[in-house]
Structures are given as structure tokens and as C-alpha cells.
C-alpha positions as CSV (number, residue, x, y, z in Angstrom):
1,M,8.8,99.2,42.2
2,K,9.3,97.0,39.2
3,K,7.6,98.3,36.1
4,D,5.2,96.0,34.3
5,L,5.6,94.4,30.9
6,E,3.2,96.8,29.1
7,Y,5.2,99.8,30.3
8,E,8.5,98.3,29.2
9,V,7.3,97.3,25.8
10,T,5.8,100.8,25.3
11,E,9.0,102.4,26.2
12,L,10.9,100.3,23.7
13,I,8.5,101.2,21.0
14,K,9.0,104.9,21.9
15,I,12.8,104.4,21.5
16,I,12.2,102.9,18.0
17,D,9.9,105.7,17.1
18,R,12.6,108.2,18.2
19,L,15.3,106.3,16.2
20,R,13.1,106.5,13.0
21,S,12.1,110.1,13.5
22,R,13.6,113.1,11.5
23,E,15.7,113.9,14.6
24,G,16.6,110.3,15.1
25,C,19.5,108.1,13.9
26,P,20.5,108.4,10.2
27,W,21.4,104.7,10.0
28,D,18.1,103.5,11.6
29,R,16.1,105.9,9.4
30,C,17.5,104.4,6.2
31,Q,16.8,100.7,7.1
32,K,14.4,98.8,4.9
33,K,12.4,95.6,5.5
34,K,15.0,93.5,3.8
35,D,17.8,95.0,5.9
36,V,16.0,94.2,9.1
37,G,15.2,90.7,7.8
38,K,18.9,89.9,7.6
39,Y,19.5,91.0,11.1
40,L,16.4,89.1,12.2
41,I,17.9,85.8,11.0
42,D,21.2,86.6,12.8
43,E,19.5,87.4,16.0
44,A,17.4,84.3,15.9
45,Y,20.6,82.2,15.5
46,E,22.1,84.0,18.5
47,V,19.1,83.1,20.5
48,I,19.6,79.5,19.7
49,D,23.3,79.7,20.6
50,A,22.3,81.2,24.0
51,I,19.8,78.4,24.5
52,D,22.5,75.8,23.7
53,E,25.6,77.3,25.3
54,G,24.7,80.5,27.2
55,T,23.6,81.6,30.6
56,P,20.1,82.9,31.5
57,D,21.5,86.4,31.2
58,D,22.8,85.6,27.7
59,L,19.4,84.3,26.6
60,K,17.7,87.4,28.1
61,E,20.0,89.7,26.1
62,E,19.5,87.8,22.9
63,L,15.7,87.7,23.3
64,G,15.8,91.4,23.7
65,D,17.8,91.9,20.5
66,L,15.3,89.7,18.7
67,L,12.4,91.5,20.1
68,F,13.9,94.8,19.0
69,Q,14.2,93.6,15.4
70,I,10.6,92.4,15.4
71,L,9.3,95.7,16.8
72,F,11.5,97.6,14.4
73,L,10.1,95.7,11.4
74,A,6.6,96.3,12.5
75,K,7.4,100.1,12.8
76,I,8.5,100.2,9.2
77,S,5.3,98.5,8.1
78,A,3.3,100.9,10.2
79,E,5.0,103.8,8.5
80,K,3.8,102.4,5.2
81,G,0.3,102.1,6.5
82,E,0.3,98.3,6.2
83,F,-0.1,97.2,9.8
84,D,1.3,98.0,13.3
85,M,2.4,96.0,16.3
86,T,-1.1,95.9,17.7
87,D,-2.2,94.1,14.5
88,V,0.7,91.7,14.8
89,V,-0.2,90.8,18.4
90,K,-3.9,90.6,17.7
91,G,-3.3,88.4,14.7
92,I,-1.1,85.9,16.6
93,S,-3.5,85.8,19.6
94,E,-6.4,85.0,17.3
95,K,-4.4,82.3,15.5
96,M,-3.3,80.6,18.8
97,I,-6.9,80.5,20.1
98,R,-8.1,79.2,16.8
99,R,-5.5,76.5,16.6
100,H,-6.0,75.3,20.2
101,P,-9.7,74.4,20.3
102,H,-8.9,71.8,22.9
103,V,-7.9,74.6,25.3
104,F,-10.2,77.5,24.2
105,G,-13.0,75.4,22.7
106,D,-14.8,72.1,23.3
107,R,-12.6,69.8,21.2
108,I,-11.0,66.8,23.2
109,V,-7.5,65.5,22.6
110,N,-5.8,62.7,24.4
111,N,-2.1,63.4,23.8
112,A,0.5,65.6,22.1
113,E,0.3,63.7,18.8
114,E,-3.5,64.4,18.5
115,V,-2.7,68.1,19.3
116,K,-0.3,68.1,16.3
117,L,-2.9,66.5,14.0
118,T,-5.5,69.1,15.1
119,W,-3.0,71.9,14.4
120,Q,-2.2,70.6,10.9
121,D,-6.0,70.2,10.1
122,I,-6.8,73.7,11.1
123,K,-3.7,75.1,9.3
124,R,-4.8,73.2,6.1
125,V,-8.3,74.8,6.3
126,E,-6.7,78.2,6.8
127,R,-4.7,77.7,3.7
128,L,-7.8,76.8,1.7
129,G,-9.3,80.1,2.8
130,K,-6.4,82.1,1.3
131,K,-7.3,82.2,-2.4
132,Q,-4.1,83.9,-3.4
133,K,-2.1,80.8,-2.3
134,K,-2.3,77.3,-3.5
135,T,-2.9,74.7,-0.8
136,Y,0.4,73.0,-1.6
137,N,2.8,75.3,-3.3
138,I,6.1,73.4,-3.0
139,G,8.2,76.3,-4.0
140,N,6.6,78.8,-1.6
141,M,8.8,78.0,1.4
142,G,10.9,81.1,1.7
143,N,14.2,81.4,0.0
144,S,15.7,83.2,3.0
145,L,15.6,80.0,5.1
146,P,18.8,78.1,5.7
147,S,19.2,75.5,3.0
148,L,18.8,72.5,5.3
149,L,15.7,73.9,6.9
150,Q,14.2,74.8,3.5
151,A,14.8,71.3,2.2
152,F,13.3,69.9,5.4
153,K,10.1,71.9,5.0
154,I,9.9,71.2,1.2
155,T,10.1,67.4,1.7
156,D,7.7,67.6,4.7
157,R,5.1,69.4,2.5
158,A,5.6,66.9,-0.3
159,S,5.1,64.0,2.1
160,K,1.8,65.4,3.2
161,V,0.4,64.7,-0.3
162,G,1.8,61.2,-0.4
163,F,5.1,61.9,-2.2
164,D,7.3,60.1,0.3
165,W,9.3,57.0,1.0
166,K,7.5,54.0,2.5
167,N,10.2,53.2,5.0
168,T,13.6,54.3,6.2
169,E,15.4,51.6,4.1
170,G,14.2,53.3,1.0
171,V,15.7,56.6,2.0
172,I,19.0,55.0,2.9
173,E,19.1,53.2,-0.5
174,K,18.6,56.6,-2.2
175,L,21.4,58.0,-0.1
176,E,23.7,55.2,-1.0
177,E,22.8,55.7,-4.7
178,E,23.7,59.4,-4.5
179,I,27.0,58.5,-2.8
180,A,27.8,56.1,-5.7
181,E,27.0,58.8,-8.2
182,L,29.3,61.2,-6.3
183,K,32.1,58.7,-6.5
184,S,31.6,58.4,-10.2
185,A,31.6,62.2,-10.6
186,L,34.9,62.4,-8.6
187,S,36.5,59.7,-10.8
188,R,35.7,61.9,-13.8
189,D,37.0,65.0,-12.0
190,N,33.9,67.0,-13.2
191,P,33.4,70.0,-10.8
192,E,29.8,70.7,-11.9
193,Q,28.7,67.1,-11.5
194,I,30.5,66.8,-8.2
195,E,28.7,69.9,-6.9
196,D,25.4,68.5,-8.2
197,E,25.9,65.1,-6.5
198,I,27.0,66.6,-3.2
199,G,23.8,68.7,-3.3
200,D,21.8,65.5,-3.9
201,I,23.5,63.8,-0.9
202,F,22.6,66.7,1.4
203,F,19.0,66.6,0.1
204,S,18.8,62.8,0.7
205,L,20.3,63.3,4.2
206,V,17.6,65.9,5.0
207,N,14.9,63.4,3.8
208,L,16.4,60.8,6.1
209,S,16.4,63.2,9.0
210,R,12.8,64.1,8.4
211,F,11.8,60.5,8.1
212,V,13.2,59.6,11.5
213,K,11.9,62.9,13.0
214,I,15.2,64.7,13.4
215,N,15.6,68.3,12.5
216,P,18.7,68.4,10.3
217,E,19.5,72.0,11.2
218,I,19.6,71.2,14.9
219,A,21.5,68.0,14.3
220,L,24.2,69.7,12.3
221,R,24.5,72.5,14.8
222,A,25.1,70.0,17.5
223,S,27.8,68.3,15.4
224,I,29.4,71.7,14.8
225,N,29.5,72.5,18.5
226,K,30.9,69.0,19.2
227,F,33.7,69.5,16.6
228,I,34.5,72.9,18.1
229,K,34.8,71.4,21.6
230,R,37.0,68.5,20.4
231,F,39.3,70.7,18.3
232,S,39.6,73.3,21.1
233,F,40.8,70.5,23.4
234,I,43.5,69.6,20.8
235,E,44.6,73.2,20.6
236,N,44.7,73.7,24.4
237,R,46.5,70.4,25.1
238,L,49.1,71.2,22.4
239,K,49.6,74.6,23.9
240,E,50.2,73.0,27.3
241,Q,52.9,71.0,25.7
242,G,54.5,74.1,24.1
243,K,53.3,73.1,20.6
244,T,51.3,75.1,18.1
245,L,49.2,74.5,15.0
246,P,50.4,73.9,12.4
247,G,53.5,72.1,13.4
248,V,52.2,68.7,14.7
249,S,51.4,65.6,12.8
250,L,47.9,64.5,11.9
251,E,48.5,61.3,14.0
252,E,49.2,63.4,17.1
253,M,46.0,65.4,16.6
254,D,44.0,62.2,16.0
255,N,45.3,60.8,19.3
256,L,44.2,63.9,21.2
257,W,40.9,63.8,19.4
258,N,40.3,60.2,20.5
259,I,41.3,61.0,24.1
260,Y,38.6,63.7,24.3
261,K,36.1,61.5,22.5
262,E,36.7,58.7,25.1
263,N,36.3,61.2,27.9
264,E,32.9,62.2,26.4
265,R,31.7,58.7,26.4
266,K,32.7,58.2,30.1
267,H,30.6,61.3,31.1
């Protein structure tokens, strides 16, 4: 008979309790919150990889790894008397009910966009109730976030108080301005200025992504995967021809790149 979810989660918590006990694993016992936080980020990205490229079994495994890190982090907090996993689940349950009054209350919404606006309004009221935090603290976005995602969230928060472009053309003009400044820095061969201008270009690209409702982290990940597939095609085709990298011309690699790119368009 298949055991239920409550039983399986309880068993996993018991495993974590054993690992953290005096008779448990020395490595697991010495882990701190910041240590687990690093693994949490890695596991979250592996979940995304499994969604994009993996099988259902891959996704199941990666979700398990992510769940383990969440439960492990809650265990460390429980040991410090801060909260336990019951508090975590109770808190998120209450939040979801509170932020979905159209499901659990009497509010009426007509489409997904109205749901999003309702969510943002409730979230804004919640922030006002937390006296220790300012309603719009632009720097309080989490330095552990990937840079693209952090920039996305910062510019999104700034836009909510009116600090934003009026149209896409304005963002593109700013991007072109930053590219021109990079060209100038390159002509002067100034490493510090070059780094600064490249950073500004990335930031402007994130602004453009947000403005046209594209998540830059997801867009870049898709481009990385696309590059990997195309370059792997080049490597495999050259291998079939008895050639290796390095050892072939850029022109030959470009030709193979374009062949794969053309096949992508046909499919």
C-alpha cells in the first residue's frame, strides 16, 4: 500500500533529525544557515534545469533535493528556538489564503491581470504593517540573488513608485547611449571604465527586459542552452569528419553553426 504524503514528509524530517543529532553525521551537524543557503540556490537552479531539459524522474529527484534543503534549514532554525517547519507551513498557508480573496473570500476578479493587481495591493498593505521595513527600500532585495534577477527586482520596485521610462523607445535610447559610452571607454583602453560601462549595459538590458515583460534570467538561460546545443553540433559534426577543436578555421565552425541554425528554423 502506498504511504501517504504526511508519512513520507515525517520520515524525511526524522532523517534530518538523525543527521543533526549527536550520533549523526559530523558534516551535517556543522552546517550553518548560510551554508544551506548556498546549496539551496544550487538546488533551485537544478530544478529549473530539470524543468527545461530533464525527464519527469529528473524533476522528481531535483524537487526532492530542494525539499531536503528547505526542511534542513527549518531544522537549524528550530534548534535555535526561532521557528519550526510547522510554523513555515502555517505561515505560507495563511499568506496564500490572505492573498487570494477571490478564492477564499468574496472579492470578484475577472481575469489573471486583476488577480495580479489584487496580489500586489495586498502585499503592499502587508509591507505597511511591518514597521521594521520601509515600504519601498530599494536596496533590500537580497544580495544573494543572481545579479540579473536582483536588477530586475530593483527596477521593478522603482517602477512601482513612478521611477520608470514612459515607453520602450526611451529604454532603447538609454541602451544605445550606454553602448556609445562603452565604445568610448574601449577607445581609451581604460579597464575600470570598460567594466563600469559593461555593467550599465547589462542594467539597461534588464530594464528593457522588464519593460517588455521578459524575465532576463530566463531569457539568458534559454540563450545559453541554445548556444550549448549549437556548439555541441559543431563538435559532433567535426568529430564525424575526423577533426578536433582546436584545429579548424573559424569559417568552418561558422558554416556548421549556420547549418544547425537553419535546421532550427525549419523545425
